[in-house]
C-alpha atoms as one frame of an Amber mdcrd trajectory, in Angstrom:
protein
 120.456  96.082 124.658 119.400  96.665 120.904 115.587  96.117 122.196 115.719
  98.508 125.195 115.430 101.700 123.075 111.960 100.255 121.906 110.945  98.355
 125.056 111.801 101.506 127.622 110.016 104.273 124.509 107.353 101.372 124.742
 106.467 102.025 128.213 106.972 105.724 128.111 104.038 105.525 125.884 102.017
 103.137 128.664 102.763 105.789 131.124 101.225 108.998 128.351  98.160 106.708
 128.084  97.991 105.652 131.558  97.458 109.433 132.888  94.779 110.158 129.712
  92.769 107.166 130.957  93.055 104.986 127.701  93.576 101.293 129.337  93.275
 100.319 125.032  96.194 101.956 124.123  98.597 100.973 127.403  97.630  97.411
 126.628  98.960  98.004 122.747 102.229  99.434 123.980 102.550  96.947 126.783
 101.659  94.284 123.678 104.094  95.807 121.155 107.254  94.445 122.678 106.320
  90.869 123.008 106.049  91.031 119.060 109.993  91.059 118.527 109.528  87.140
 119.774 108.346  86.740 116.317 111.802  86.484 114.271 109.984  87.722 111.305
 111.755  90.743 109.129 108.276  91.389 108.819 107.376  92.061 111.823 110.571
  94.008 112.282 109.043  96.735 109.972 105.957  97.087 111.306 107.376  97.217
 115.117 109.445 100.215 113.358 106.138 101.543 111.958 104.296 101.028 114.948
 107.095 103.475 116.673 106.719 105.774 113.938 103.374 106.222 115.243 104.123
 106.362 118.978 106.302 109.495 117.785 103.150 111.200 115.955 101.530 110.529
 118.911 103.855 112.715 121.079 103.700 115.255 118.649 100.227 115.468 118.562
 100.131 116.285 121.976 103.130 118.786 121.808 100.912 120.819 119.708  98.519
 120.339 122.248 100.461 121.482 124.661 101.644 124.326 122.861  98.159 125.381
 122.080  96.534 125.077 125.545  99.999 127.718 127.145  99.791 129.984 124.280
  96.259 130.633 125.204  97.242 131.493 129.256 100.295 133.143 128.150 102.671
 130.373 129.642 106.312 129.527 127.633 106.404 126.732 125.914 110.106 126.485
 124.608 111.834 124.012 126.837 108.540 121.890 126.345 108.711 121.309 122.957
 112.768 120.885 123.342 112.082 118.094 125.670 108.882 116.155 124.144 110.686
 117.048 120.570 113.187 115.176 121.955 111.072 112.468 123.055 109.557 112.292
 119.190 113.058 112.121 117.866 114.120 108.990 119.853 110.540 107.197 119.866
 110.505 107.204 116.130 114.455 105.750 115.719 114.567 103.255 118.626 113.179
 100.868 116.083 116.062 101.192 113.736 118.339  98.990 116.121 116.212  96.250
 114.495 118.649  96.861 111.464 121.773  96.227 113.178 123.367  93.081 111.900
 122.843  90.915 115.147 118.886  91.248 114.831 119.316  89.902 110.900 121.772
  87.129 111.911 118.618  85.881 114.103 115.863  85.786 111.419 115.948  82.912
 108.979 117.673  83.607 105.608 114.334  83.051 103.453 112.432  85.512 104.986
 111.056  88.352 102.789 109.364  91.263 104.347 106.007  91.641 101.446 103.447
  89.127 102.177 103.358  89.600 106.277 103.325  93.679 106.271 101.234  93.726
 103.545  98.249  91.724 105.282  99.359  93.941 108.630  98.898  97.077 106.653
  95.898  96.235 104.746  94.390  95.264 108.030  95.261  98.593 109.644  94.268
 100.443 106.009  90.370  98.927 106.837  90.219  99.059 110.697  91.407 102.324
 111.161  88.594 104.377 109.147  86.293 101.256 111.487  88.213 102.866 114.679
  87.947 106.611 114.161  84.161 107.111 111.943  81.800 104.376 112.972  79.216
 104.629 115.589  78.362 102.555 117.557  81.927 101.355 117.677  82.345  98.769
 115.305  85.468  96.941 116.837  84.399  95.061 119.818  86.779  95.630 122.428
  86.498  99.247 121.827  82.828  98.493 123.474  84.738  97.232 126.546  87.643
  99.073 127.314  88.054 102.826 126.152  90.916 102.784 123.006  90.365  99.162
 123.045  89.575  99.298 119.625  93.469  99.786 118.912  94.574  97.284 121.371
  92.545  94.456 119.074  93.264  96.287 115.953  97.223  95.669 116.370  96.916
  92.088 117.348  94.640  91.213 114.500  96.975  92.948 111.818  99.538  90.419
 113.303  97.327  87.735 112.829  96.926  88.604 109.435 100.251  89.064 108.575
 101.357  86.070 110.728  98.885  83.736 108.394  99.762  85.541 105.111 103.491
  84.771 105.680 102.308  80.765 106.608 100.377  80.580 103.253 103.557  81.696
 101.391 104.524  78.119 101.362 101.637  76.458  98.932 101.559  73.204 100.798
  99.928  75.123 104.038  96.957  76.063 102.433  95.212  73.328 102.476  96.319
  72.562 106.171  96.025  76.309 107.341  92.717  77.621 105.838  90.103  74.697
 107.116  91.433  75.632 110.416  91.660  79.172 110.323  88.250  79.512 108.581
  86.873  77.319 111.729  88.250  79.756 114.131  86.436  82.900 112.313  83.177
  80.778 112.508  83.695  80.121 116.511  84.471  83.719 117.244  81.096  84.753
 115.236  79.132  82.251 116.816  80.576  82.591 120.401  79.483  86.339 120.395
  76.671  85.283 118.793  75.577  83.371 121.735  76.631  86.302 123.838  74.672
  88.338 122.152  71.563  86.654 122.821  71.992  85.225 126.163  72.043  89.318
 127.255  75.059  90.504 126.653  73.578  93.189 123.963  77.483  94.696 123.404
  78.528  91.718 121.537  75.844  92.864 118.856  76.328  94.930 116.044  73.540
  97.295 116.426  71.948  95.983 119.397  69.562  94.055 117.845  69.336  90.554
 117.153  70.254  89.426 113.430  69.578  85.896 112.472  72.960  84.382 111.723
  71.461  82.677 107.944  73.627  83.849 105.185  70.847  84.392 102.800  69.807
  87.471 105.111  72.753  89.220 103.697  69.908  89.486 100.329  66.939  88.398
 101.616  66.934  90.808 104.658  67.160  94.210 103.368  64.833  93.129 100.516
  62.108  92.405 103.535  63.374  95.091 105.510  63.613  98.024 102.616  67.333
  98.538 104.339  70.121  97.651 106.895  72.628  96.986 103.968  75.482  97.253
 106.366  76.278  92.847 105.388  75.398  93.473 102.027  77.764  95.788 100.937
  80.407  93.571 103.526  79.961  90.473 101.368  79.879  92.586  97.818  82.854
  94.402  98.992  84.185  91.177  99.743  83.504  89.654  96.559  84.837  92.538
  94.444  88.335  92.071  95.788  88.711  88.444  96.485  85.766  86.744  94.291
  83.935  83.492  95.492  86.682  83.547  97.993  84.207  84.907 100.210  82.498
  81.487 100.172  85.715  79.661 101.281  87.195  82.129 103.528  84.980  84.551
 105.332  81.597  82.904 105.236  80.486  82.533 108.715  78.998  79.383 108.366
  80.291  77.728 105.802  83.276  76.023 107.770  80.504  73.712 109.192  79.896
  72.364 105.745  83.556  71.815 105.687  83.979  70.066 108.240  80.815  68.046
 107.590  81.869  67.024 104.488  85.627  66.517 105.552  83.955  63.654 107.598
  84.140  61.224 104.498  87.972  60.846 103.004  87.370  61.061  99.255  84.417
  63.312  98.390  81.208  61.357  95.947  79.267  63.085  93.417  76.609  65.815
  93.535  73.418  65.566  91.312  73.473  67.055  88.041  70.524  69.638  88.717
  72.720  71.074  91.102  73.011  74.499  89.334  69.288  74.665  88.216  68.635
  73.393  92.359  70.729  76.985  93.534  68.793  78.971  91.203  65.311  77.952
  92.116  66.402  78.322  95.710  67.282  81.661  95.323  64.769  83.124  92.968
  62.466  81.215  95.824  64.337  83.246  98.531  64.597  86.325  97.206  61.303
  86.675  95.618  59.589  85.376  99.499  61.355  88.203 101.500  60.378  90.674
  99.089  56.779  89.749  99.080  56.530  89.225 103.034  58.011  92.733 103.240
  55.718  94.623 100.619  52.563  92.311 102.503  53.883  93.693 105.950  54.201
  90.261 107.895  55.937  90.882 111.031  59.370  90.205 112.071  58.575  87.384
 113.803  57.085  85.150 111.302  59.642  86.421 109.045  62.074  85.204 111.696
  60.585  81.985 112.246  60.759  81.647 108.029  64.492  82.548 107.920  65.026
  80.334 110.974  63.639  77.237 109.119  65.324  77.885 106.269  69.049  78.452
 108.216  68.137  74.801 110.160  66.775  72.999 106.630  70.632  74.078 105.974
  72.505  72.313 108.891  70.145  69.470 108.087  71.708  69.241 104.722  75.714
  69.619 106.168  74.534  66.878 108.759  72.897  64.356 106.426  73.942  65.151
 103.278  77.509  66.795 102.938  78.678  63.942 105.199  77.540  61.128 103.069
  78.755  63.127  99.880  82.039  64.255 100.528  80.801  67.999  98.864  79.808
  71.176 100.831  76.214  70.548  99.661  74.485  73.131 101.702  77.373  75.774
 100.078  76.974  74.729  96.570  73.583  73.229  96.235  71.141  74.944  99.061
  72.555  78.327  99.855  72.148  81.383  97.560  74.837  83.392  98.834  77.183
  81.042  97.326  75.343  81.077  93.667  75.463  85.293  94.076  79.145  85.315
  95.284  79.990  82.568  92.360  78.492  84.505  89.608  79.125  87.887  90.728
  82.798  86.908  91.617  82.776  86.996  87.827  83.317  90.802  88.148  86.216
  90.128  90.629  89.575  89.697  88.364  90.871  86.448  89.989  91.019  83.539
  88.650  92.229  79.686  89.457  93.552  78.005  86.386  95.163  75.145  85.032
  98.454  75.395  83.400  99.760  73.431  80.536 102.294  70.970  82.344  99.075
  69.519  84.016  99.740  65.561  83.606  95.922  64.393  84.301  97.306  62.600
  87.778  93.659  63.373  89.413  95.550  64.373  92.799  93.484  67.678  93.130
  89.853  65.824  92.291  89.710  64.719  96.040  90.867  67.519  97.756  87.763
  70.049  96.151  84.855  69.731  98.211  83.359  72.688  96.242  82.130  70.149
  93.617  84.496  72.006  91.158  87.425  69.839  89.722  85.814  66.300  88.456
  88.298  64.853  86.027  86.289  66.563  82.991  87.093  70.263  84.695  90.607
  69.247  84.956  91.090  68.168  81.148  89.186  71.831  79.958  92.230  72.776
  82.308  89.113  75.064  83.779  87.897  73.896  87.282  83.758  74.397  87.113
  81.372  77.029  88.305  81.414  76.117  92.248  85.297  77.070  92.266  85.693
  79.389  95.459  89.227  79.768  94.984  89.531  78.166  98.457  93.647  77.225
  97.373  92.944  73.443  98.453  93.786  71.515  95.567  97.208  74.062  94.972
  98.842  71.997  98.152  97.891  68.130  96.220  99.482  69.337  92.997 102.186
  67.483  92.544 103.725  69.510  89.191 102.642  72.970  90.496  99.840  73.350
  87.611  97.551  74.693  89.680  97.429  78.650  89.668  95.844  81.680  90.920
  95.680  84.149  87.992  95.119  88.053  87.320  96.238  90.298  84.637  99.887
  91.796  84.958 100.977  89.143  87.797 102.661  86.034  87.540 101.355  83.192
  88.839 103.829  83.005  92.050 103.065  86.774  92.701  99.198  86.369  91.678
  98.988  83.825  94.873 100.885  85.849  97.190  98.545  89.078  96.485  95.826
  87.089  96.801  96.044  85.221  99.726  97.177  88.264 101.387  94.264  89.787
 100.296  92.007  87.164 101.929  94.351  86.907 105.036  94.154  90.496 105.748
  90.265  90.259 105.398  89.868  87.329 107.531  91.565  89.210 110.484  89.673
  92.424 109.986  86.349  90.759 109.667  87.099  88.811 112.825  86.629  92.318
 114.437  83.758  94.195 112.245  81.701  90.811 110.678  79.064  90.429 114.088
  75.537  90.432 114.292
């Protein structure tokens, strides 16, 4: 019975949005009660906030009806009393989740912070996109009126679930490759649908090649088009080089290829120099071609060729070395992410409790935890804060660090941020 009021007022909101011709919001309120099956405290808090949002929708409706009735000279007091009660009861319906019976159904070790933090972070990123971005930045909005709200709610729940799971350090190495691959599959599915004639799946309605290098090279060639560059820069400032291991849409392929070898080998010592040379050549070529007025077709073929070489490196070199060679030796954006990432306060450090057992070295596919790095207690320059090594450390000596926070709190905050950005970027990071 404690769930009945929330379900009832969710259905009333469904009817309200049905009358307004907003199927996306109808879907949201139909979906919301299903989240009760997630028996977690953070889900209860999120649902309570959603019912407050529903009450706010009713309050806006009351205001609009008052304005109309004042214009035509009709009374409105009875309507205000009736809908005012609906406003209060909708907001209060979530309070029944605080009953003792509901709490008994929840796990004892069930912190609210990580899941709710990720849920709210996604909401803070996607609500402005839904309200202000044109053409519509959230994919579902292009197919369904108010569908962006529905998709945003589902993505926020997904981010909360992921952040809650990542509280356990042992889960990082298991979950990260899977959700990273999921991100890539969604991204490239939209790309394939877009180039197959379904232009609504393309961000601008125009084709952009899914080659990470074009994030920097594209604006240099075109002299504009900074959306992906801004998205990349914001990601790096927030989570440092974590962009490479959580948010890059093609790196998951390299990771999948590298995992074909059980234990990683070694990469050439010239790898850092190779990355710099490739970066200079790619960005310099893009700038010169743009100034020479080279056609988009020619530039596109060059960019596609560069991308295909990278895929070849994944297939033939990453599988052989066990390292993400495309990401750590070839991709210019990887070099930029690890260097610009130094502007971010996040770091991965090895505590003095480390016993030099070497358990972390095989888990690092980014060429950053050789025994010499462990002895120095600082991962190598190619570290992307992926956290896979944290899952393997038997002494819990590998730690995320940020000034002012304990290692445990720093790990929680970092993983909440990357989980939320991963979910939000699924909604907006399209071609």
